[in-house]
C-alpha positions as CSV (number, residue, x, y, z in Angstrom):
1,M,65.0,-44.9,16.4
2,Y,67.4,-43.7,19.0
3,R,67.4,-41.4,22.1
4,F,69.6,-40.3,24.9
5,E,68.7,-41.3,28.5
6,K,71.0,-39.8,31.1
7,N,73.5,-39.1,28.3
8,N,73.5,-42.8,27.2
9,L,72.7,-43.7,23.7
10,Q,69.7,-46.1,23.5
11,V,68.1,-47.7,20.5
12,L,64.5,-48.9,20.1
13,L,64.2,-52.5,19.1
14,L,61.1,-54.6,18.3
15,H,60.5,-58.2,19.3
16,P,58.7,-60.2,16.6
17,G,55.3,-61.7,17.5
18,G,54.0,-65.1,16.9
19,P,54.6,-68.5,18.4
20,Y,58.0,-69.1,16.8
21,W,59.6,-66.0,18.5
22,Q,57.6,-66.2,21.8
23,K,60.5,-67.7,23.9
24,K,63.4,-66.2,22.0
25,D,65.2,-63.1,23.3
26,V,68.9,-62.8,22.7
27,G,69.5,-62.3,19.0
28,A,65.8,-62.1,18.2
29,W,65.0,-58.3,18.3
30,S,65.1,-56.1,15.2
31,I,64.8,-52.7,13.8
32,P,61.4,-51.9,12.1
33,K,61.7,-53.3,8.6
34,G,59.8,-54.8,5.7
35,E,59.4,-55.0,2.0
36,C,59.7,-52.2,-0.5
37,K,56.9,-51.9,-3.0
38,P,57.8,-51.8,-6.7
39,G,58.8,-48.2,-7.5
40,E,58.7,-47.1,-3.9
41,E,61.5,-44.9,-2.6
42,L,63.6,-46.7,0.1
43,L,63.1,-44.0,2.8
44,K,59.4,-43.8,2.1
45,A,59.2,-47.6,2.4
46,A,61.1,-47.5,5.7
47,I,58.7,-44.8,7.0
48,R,55.6,-46.8,5.9
49,E,56.9,-50.1,7.4
50,T,57.8,-48.4,10.7
51,E,54.2,-47.1,10.8
52,E,52.8,-50.6,10.0
53,E,54.9,-52.3,12.6
54,T,54.6,-49.7,15.4
55,G,51.7,-47.4,14.6
56,I,54.2,-44.5,14.8
57,K,54.5,-42.1,11.8
58,A,58.3,-41.4,11.7
59,G,59.5,-38.0,10.5
60,G,62.4,-35.7,11.1
61,D,66.2,-35.6,10.5
62,F,67.0,-39.1,9.3
63,I,70.6,-40.5,9.3
64,E,71.1,-42.9,6.4
65,L,73.0,-46.0,7.5
66,M,75.0,-48.3,5.2
67,P,72.9,-51.2,3.8
68,I,73.7,-54.7,5.1
69,K,73.4,-58.0,3.4
70,Q,71.8,-60.7,5.6
71,K,72.7,-64.4,5.4
72,S,69.6,-64.9,3.3
73,G,71.1,-62.6,0.7
74,K,68.4,-59.9,1.4
75,I,69.8,-56.4,1.5
76,V,68.4,-54.3,4.4
77,Y,68.5,-50.5,4.1
78,A,68.1,-48.5,7.3
79,W,67.8,-44.9,8.6
80,A,68.2,-43.7,12.2
81,L,65.9,-41.1,13.7
82,Q,66.1,-39.5,17.1
83,C,62.9,-39.6,19.0
84,D,61.6,-40.5,22.4
85,L,58.5,-42.6,22.6
86,D,56.8,-44.9,25.0
87,P,57.3,-48.5,23.8
88,S,54.0,-49.5,25.4
89,A,52.3,-47.1,22.9
90,I,53.3,-49.2,19.9
91,R,50.5,-50.8,18.0
92,S,51.5,-53.4,15.4
93,N,49.6,-54.9,12.5
94,T,48.9,-58.6,12.5
95,F,49.6,-61.7,10.5
96,E,47.7,-65.0,10.2
97,I,49.2,-68.5,10.2
98,E,48.1,-72.1,10.8
99,W,48.7,-72.7,14.5
100,P,49.4,-75.3,15.8
101,P,51.1,-76.5,12.6
102,K,49.0,-79.0,10.5
103,S,46.0,-78.3,12.8
104,G,43.9,-76.6,10.1
105,I,43.3,-73.7,12.6
106,K,44.2,-70.2,11.5
107,K,45.3,-67.8,14.3
108,S,46.2,-64.1,14.2
109,F,49.3,-62.7,15.9
110,P,50.8,-59.2,16.1
111,E,53.8,-58.7,13.9
112,I,55.5,-57.1,16.8
113,D,54.7,-58.2,20.3
114,K,56.8,-55.7,22.3
115,A,59.3,-52.9,21.9
116,A,62.0,-51.7,24.3
117,W,64.8,-49.1,24.5
118,W,68.2,-50.7,25.0
119,E,71.6,-49.2,25.7
120,V,74.0,-49.9,22.9
121,D,75.9,-52.8,24.4
122,E,72.7,-54.6,25.3
123,A,71.1,-53.7,22.0
124,K,74.0,-55.5,20.2
125,N,73.2,-58.6,22.3
126,K,69.4,-58.4,21.7
127,I,69.4,-57.6,18.0
128,I,69.5,-60.1,15.2
129,P,73.2,-60.7,14.6
130,G,73.0,-59.5,11.0
131,Q,71.8,-56.1,12.2
132,V,74.5,-55.4,14.8
133,A,76.3,-53.3,12.1
134,F,73.5,-50.7,12.2
135,V,73.9,-50.1,15.9
136,T,77.7,-49.9,15.5
137,E,77.4,-47.4,12.7
138,L,74.9,-45.3,14.6
139,E,77.3,-45.1,17.5
140,G,80.0,-43.7,15.2
141,A,77.6,-41.3,13.5
142,I,76.5,-39.9,16.8
143,R,80.1,-39.4,18.0
144,K,80.8,-37.3,14.8
145,R,77.8,-34.9,15.4
């Protein structure tokens, strides 16, 4: 998701929840993303995952971005959508893990613990390094419009 604030392009990034990410900031934020179900169209999967991670039903004029291959080998497909929302309104689904490790205690954590709008240069600093290309491509696509 992107918006313009005082004519500056900003992107919405999500910070992953859970104890592993709690103290990580630079290089830890992400776009909404997740797994595509068998037979599911990629854009529909992106809309569904965005809703699961944020509580926001995305819709409108999507800009398809070039897929990227992460270090893990996973290919990530992404679309950009202009919108303006309050990051504090985001409501994430949860996941459960054993925490602390080997304690036998299961705890539930939000998949996303916070969201924020970042101007492009700061977004490139905050986002997971493998996703910087999405922000760069969005910049170029916006300039062409």
